[in-house]
N, C-alpha and C positions, 0 to 999 in steps of 0.2 A: 860566725861565732861558733864556739864549741863549749862543751861542758868539762869542767875540771873538778877533781875532788881534792880537798885540802884537809890534812890532819893537823889539829891544834891541840897542844898539851898545856896544862897549867896545874897548879896545886891549889886545892880547895880546902878550907878549914871548916870542919863540921863539929858540931857539939855532940858529945856522947855523955852517958851518965858518969863516966870517969873523967870528964873534962873535954878539952878540944883535941882533935886528931887531924893530921894532914892526910888528905886523900888525893892521889894523883888522878887527874881526869884527862881523857883523850876523846875528842869528838871529831867526826868527819863531816865536812860541809861540801855542798855541791854549788859550784860557782859558774855562772855564764860569763865567759871571757874570751878574748882573742888569743891569749898566750898564757903560759905558766906564770910569767912575771906579772901580768895584769891580774891574774887570779889571786896571787899572793898579796898584791897591793890592795885588792878589794877586801881580803880577809883582815889585813892589818888595819885598814880604815874602819871596818865594821867593829873591831875590838877597841878602838880608841875610846877613851873615857872610862873604861873599866878600871877598878882600883886593884888589879892584880897583874902579875907578870905572866905572859903567855909566850908560847913558842910555836911557830908554824914549822912542823917537822917534816912536811912533805907535800908536794903538789904534783898530781898526775893527771894526764888526760883521761877523761872518762869514756867508757864505751857507750854511754847513753847518747842516743841520736836526737831524740826529741822528747819534750815534756808535753803531754796532752792533758789539757784541763777538762 
């Protein structure tokens, strides 16, 4: 197995004193997977059930070798 990073984008609606405002959010996730395809599938499965549209904009192999607890 290896580690992959995935970038996920979505639009968040936040309340401000002047009303609601759309804010574009991009977050990076670290996934333990066998391939890019599996990593993307794990991200999509993790986001199931959320009430907003999201987009996986990229998945890359990470240079991280090991996570030490």
